[in-house]
C-alpha positions as CSV (number, residue, x, y, z in Angstrom):
1,X,1.6,-5.5,-6.4
2,X,5.7,-4.7,-6.2
3,X,6.6,-2.0,-3.3
4,X,8.2,1.0,-4.6
5,X,10.9,-0.1,-2.3
6,X,11.7,-3.3,-3.5
7,X,13.3,-4.7,-7.0
8,X,11.9,-7.1,-9.8
9,X,15.4,-9.1,-9.2
10,X,14.7,-9.4,-5.5
11,X,11.2,-10.8,-6.5
12,X,11.9,-13.5,-8.7
13,X,15.4,-15.3,-9.8
14,X,16.7,-14.6,-13.5
15,X,16.0,-17.9,-14.7
16,X,12.0,-18.0,-15.0
17,X,9.7,-17.4,-16.5
18,X,8.0,-13.7,-15.3
19,X,4.9,-11.8,-16.7
20,X,4.7,-8.5,-15.9
21,X,0.3,-8.0,-16.0
22,X,-1.6,-4.3,-16.5
23,X,1.3,-2.1,-16.8
24,X,-0.4,1.3,-17.1
25,X,1.8,2.2,-20.2
26,X,5.3,0.1,-21.4
27,X,8.0,2.5,-23.8
28,X,10.1,0.1,-26.2
29,X,13.0,1.8,-28.9
30,X,11.9,1.2,-32.4
31,X,12.6,-2.3,-33.8
32,X,15.3,-2.0,-35.3
33,X,18.5,-4.7,-36.0
34,X,21.0,-2.1,-35.9
35,X,22.0,0.3,-32.6
36,X,20.3,3.0,-32.5
37,X,22.4,6.3,-32.6
38,X,21.4,10.2,-32.7
39,X,17.9,11.2,-32.6
40,X,16.8,7.9,-33.1
41,X,17.3,7.6,-30.0
42,X,14.9,9.3,-28.7
43,X,12.0,7.6,-31.3
44,X,10.1,5.2,-29.0
45,X,6.9,2.8,-29.0
46,X,4.3,3.3,-26.4
47,X,1.8,0.3,-25.5
48,X,-0.7,1.7,-23.2
49,X,-2.7,-0.9,-21.2
50,X,0.0,-4.3,-21.8
51,X,1.8,-6.8,-20.5
52,X,5.5,-7.4,-20.4
53,X,6.7,-11.1,-20.6
54,X,10.4,-12.2,-20.0
55,X,12.1,-15.0,-20.1
56,X,15.0,-15.8,-18.3
57,X,17.5,-12.0,-19.0
58,X,15.0,-11.9,-21.8
59,X,12.1,-9.9,-22.8
60,X,10.4,-11.7,-25.5
61,X,7.0,-10.3,-26.0
62,X,5.0,-7.0,-25.2
63,X,1.1,-6.5,-25.4
64,X,-2.4,-7.2,-23.9
65,X,-3.3,-10.0,-22.1
66,X,-0.4,-12.2,-22.6
67,X,-0.4,-16.2,-21.8
68,X,0.5,-16.4,-18.4
69,X,0.9,-20.1,-18.3
70,X,4.0,-21.3,-16.5
71,X,5.2,-17.4,-15.4
72,X,5.0,-16.3,-12.2
73,X,3.1,-13.2,-12.9
74,X,3.4,-9.5,-10.7
75,X,0.7,-6.9,-10.9
76,X,2.4,-4.1,-11.6
77,X,-1.1,-2.1,-12.5
78,X,-0.7,1.7,-12.3
79,X,3.1,1.4,-13.2
80,X,4.7,2.5,-16.6
81,X,7.9,-0.3,-17.5
82,X,10.6,2.1,-19.7
83,X,13.6,0.8,-21.3
84,X,16.6,0.2,-18.3
85,X,18.7,3.6,-17.7
86,X,22.2,2.8,-19.2
87,X,25.2,4.8,-16.7
88,X,28.1,5.3,-19.3
89,X,30.0,6.9,-15.9
90,X,30.4,6.3,-12.9
91,X,32.9,5.9,-9.6
92,X,30.8,3.8,-7.5
93,X,33.5,2.4,-5.7
94,X,35.2,4.9,-3.1
95,X,35.1,6.0,0.1
96,X,35.1,9.8,1.9
97,X,32.5,11.6,1.1
98,X,32.8,15.1,0.5
99,X,28.9,15.9,0.1
100,X,29.7,18.9,2.9
101,X,31.7,20.5,-0.3
102,X,28.4,21.8,-1.8
103,X,27.9,24.0,0.9
104,X,31.3,25.5,0.4
105,X,31.0,25.6,-3.3
106,X,27.9,27.6,-2.6
107,X,29.4,30.1,-0.6
108,X,31.5,30.8,-4.3
109,X,34.6,28.9,-2.5
110,X,37.3,27.6,-5.7
111,X,38.0,24.4,-5.9
112,X,41.8,25.7,-5.1
113,X,40.2,26.3,-1.9
114,X,38.5,23.0,-0.9
115,X,41.5,21.4,-1.9
116,X,44.2,23.3,0.2
117,X,41.6,23.1,3.1
118,X,41.8,19.1,2.4
119,X,39.2,18.5,0.6
120,X,38.4,17.8,-2.8
121,X,39.7,14.2,-5.0
122,X,42.8,14.0,-2.5
123,X,40.3,13.7,0.6
124,X,38.6,10.6,-1.2
125,X,41.5,9.2,-2.2
126,X,43.2,9.3,1.4
127,X,40.1,8.0,2.1
128,X,39.9,5.5,-0.3
129,X,43.2,4.4,0.2
130,X,42.2,3.5,4.2
131,X,39.2,1.3,3.4
132,X,39.2,-2.1,3.6
133,X,38.3,-4.5,0.7
134,X,35.4,-5.1,3.1
135,X,34.2,-1.5,3.5
136,X,34.6,-0.6,-0.3
137,X,32.5,-3.8,-1.1
138,X,29.8,-2.8,1.4
139,X,29.4,1.1,0.6
140,X,29.4,0.4,-3.3
141,X,26.8,-2.4,-2.7
142,X,24.3,0.2,-1.4
143,X,25.1,2.8,-4.9
144,X,24.7,-0.5,-7.2
145,X,21.2,-1.2,-5.2
146,X,20.1,2.3,-5.1
147,X,21.1,2.7,-8.8
148,X,19.4,-0.4,-10.1
149,X,16.2,1.1,-7.5
150,X,15.9,3.8,-9.8
151,X,16.5,1.9,-12.9
152,X,19.8,1.7,-14.1
153,X,20.2,-2.1,-15.7
154,X,24.4,-1.1,-17.2
155,X,26.2,0.5,-15.4
156,X,30.2,1.4,-16.6
157,X,32.4,1.6,-12.9
158,X,35.6,3.9,-12.7
159,X,38.1,3.1,-10.7
160,X,40.9,5.9,-10.1
161,X,40.0,7.2,-6.2
162,X,43.8,5.2,-5.6
163,X,46.2,6.7,-7.3
164,X,48.8,3.7,-6.6
165,X,48.3,0.5,-8.0
166,X,47.9,-1.3,-4.9
167,X,44.4,0.4,-4.3
168,X,43.3,1.4,-7.3
169,X,43.4,-2.9,-8.3
170,X,41.4,-3.0,-4.6
171,X,38.8,-0.8,-6.2
172,X,39.0,-2.9,-10.2
173,X,38.0,-5.7,-7.6
174,X,35.9,-5.0,-5.8
175,X,34.2,-3.5,-9.4
176,X,34.1,-6.6,-10.6
177,X,33.0,-8.2,-7.4
178,X,29.8,-6.2,-7.8
179,X,29.5,-7.5,-11.9
180,X,29.1,-11.2,-9.8
181,X,25.9,-10.5,-8.0
182,X,23.6,-10.1,-10.9
183,X,22.4,-7.0,-10.1
184,X,23.5,-5.0,-13.1
185,X,25.2,-5.4,-16.4
186,X,28.5,-4.0,-15.2
187,X,31.6,-2.4,-17.4
188,X,34.8,-1.9,-15.4
189,X,36.9,0.9,-16.7
190,X,40.9,1.6,-15.1
191,X,41.4,4.9,-14.8
192,X,44.9,5.3,-13.3
193,X,45.6,8.7,-14.6
194,X,42.5,10.2,-12.9
195,X,44.2,12.8,-11.2
196,X,48.0,13.5,-10.0
197,X,48.7,12.4,-6.2
198,X,50.1,15.0,-3.7
199,X,53.1,12.8,-3.3
200,X,54.1,12.2,-6.5
201,X,55.1,15.0,-9.5
202,X,53.0,14.7,-13.3
203,X,56.2,12.8,-15.1
204,X,56.6,10.1,-12.6
205,X,53.1,9.5,-11.7
206,X,52.2,8.8,-15.7
207,X,55.4,7.0,-16.0
208,X,54.0,4.7,-12.9
209,X,50.5,4.4,-14.9
210,X,52.0,3.4,-17.3
211,X,54.3,0.4,-16.3
212,X,50.9,-0.7,-14.2
213,X,49.2,-0.6,-17.4
214,X,49.5,-4.3,-18.3
215,X,48.8,-5.8,-15.1
216,X,45.9,-3.6,-14.2
217,X,44.4,-4.0,-17.6
218,X,43.3,-7.9,-16.9
219,X,41.4,-6.8,-14.5
220,X,39.6,-4.2,-17.1
221,X,36.8,-4.3,-19.6
222,X,38.5,-0.6,-20.5
223,X,41.6,1.3,-20.1
């Protein structure tokens, strides 16, 4: 039985055959040769009391009483297996939590009031600039593991909490490092124009983003 506090990637290397035995239900998309869009994304096939056979990174068969020869078998009885979540918008690499600002918002304070008191995005920018690359790696890895543990298998990771070249590079390098760990499929985005820093006017900052784009785009799949 797989513990609720552990992930399958921690139990079995991806290069082996893996058989998930006896799920209460397996949910799969309808078979198709083209990407699913719109309402078709919600049309699924339900397989009660099924097994799932995985070869490397590919699901090769879903059915009942599958052959377990040459496979590592994991008992998933009582579990429901669904397609992995795809999170298309995250800022995973940052430092400086602002969770305390939720209480301020519940009190009715506006974002501009919070910003004036040193909160908001610029607080996170300041903390991210001060954080070392190792600090960002440690904090971001915890977030990524939590996402994977809750079912995310593909995750997009934006920069945007540096608002200057050196920190944006640091964020992108950490995002790319996370992708090398094999915990999830990662897609890295350079988001230099996330906000305007408080030490630069709008036009000067946009010009600086444009100047740095050619270099920083090498560290990201999208800009």
